[in-house]
C-alpha positions, 0 to 999 in steps of 0.5 A: 494517507496514500500509504494507508490505501495504499499504497503500493504494492507490486510483486514484480521481482520473482512472480514476474519471472514465474509468470513469464516462464509458466505463461500464466493464463488469465483466470476465466470469468465465473458467473457471479464473480462480478459481485465481488467488484461491486463495492470497489466500483460503487463506494469511491464514486458514491463518496465523491458524489455524496460528500458535503461540498464544504466538508473538511478535505482531510475528512474526504481523504480518509473516507475515500481511502476507507472506501477503497480499502473496504472495496478491496477487502470485500473483493479479496474475501468474495473471491477467496476459495475457502470452506469450513471456516468459522464465521468469527474468522471471516468477520476478523478478516473483514474488520480486524486485519489490514492485510489483503490475502484472504486465503492465508488469513482464513485457512493457513496456520502460522508457527512463527510466533512473535518474540518478546523483542518483536512485540516491544519493537512494534510498540516502540514504533507505534509510540514514536509515530504517535510522538511525531504526530503530536509534534506535527500537530503542535508545529502546524500552528507555527511558521513552518506548516509544510515541515509540520505536514511532512512530520505528521505524515511520517508519524502516521505511516510509522504509527500505523503501517510499522506500528499498529499493524505490526502489533496486530500481526503479532497478536494474530500470529500468537493465535496461530493465524497466518498474518504476516507483517505488512512491512518487511524491513524496507530499508534493506531493499537492494532494488526497487523491485525488491522494495515494492514487491517484497518489503513495502505494504505487502497487502497492496502487493498481494492485491495487485499481483492477483487482480492486475499482474497475473491477468495482464501478463498474457496480454501485455507481457511482463513489462506491460503488466509491471507498468500497468500495475504501477500506473493503477497504483498512481491512479488510486493515489491520485484519487485519494490524494489529489482529489481531496486536495483539489490540485497536484493532479497527475503527481502520484501517477507520475511518481509510480510511473517513475518507479515502473521505469526504474524497475524495468531499467534495473532489470535490463542488461545495462542496469545489471551491469551497473550493479543495480539490484545488489550490494551498496549500489543497489541500496543507494539507487533504491533509496534515491529512486523512492525518496527523491520523487516523493514530492510528486506523490505527496505534493504541496497542495495535499500537504497544505490543504489536507495534511496540515488542516488534519493535524490542526484538527487533532 
């Protein structure tokens, strides 16, 4: 799903202000650093060129998402400045953890052990997501396949991002590894900035902050870097969502462009005067901005041509 790659993330609320205050300079190009980008530049186009023309569109979606994620994983690992780390931990980061903060996973220790309640909550979310996938798969053969598609997508996000990935975080933190949950109670967000920068898919947030926001800020300013980060997210989602669907092009990019405009608006003097970013008005406006345009992100061609056939294949 778009959220599996993505998705999403942008560290804009706090780090934007730090970057503006400190005048963060773009990192210098280091000889050989380009090799870290090679899989990300080669794998997705290779998938598009080599995938069988008549293969299932849902399979193309998953392979594309996997290629993008693998490229991002390799990039963060190659450019992590670590030494003296055992080989098994490198292998674990590359294959057994969905986060994209290589330095944290490889070098930092976590004293935040998961409680029994946290283990149970993660397991329940995994089970609930699996139940929704099962129901969506059953309903996909009925007279409301579109509704079944949305149920299936909700189940996949819940079982993976909120469930299985949370269980993996618990397991690694139990071993003392710094592996924070990728989802941090997004329903508590009081602003669009907080939702995307702190609470939703922090793996993608870590990636875009390091490789997009920080390098772009000195050239485009904070506002330009925010827009650039969201537009990049939209293009990635268009690649993984719209291309396999063969339609709906531009919808995901429009969705993330709207998120960028909402972030800039709520950070403006007028937006602050309306109470955006705090209290009940902040929660309501955040929910509206994120939820109402979801039809642009997960557009009808994607649901009908990719998600529903995938659920039927299950």
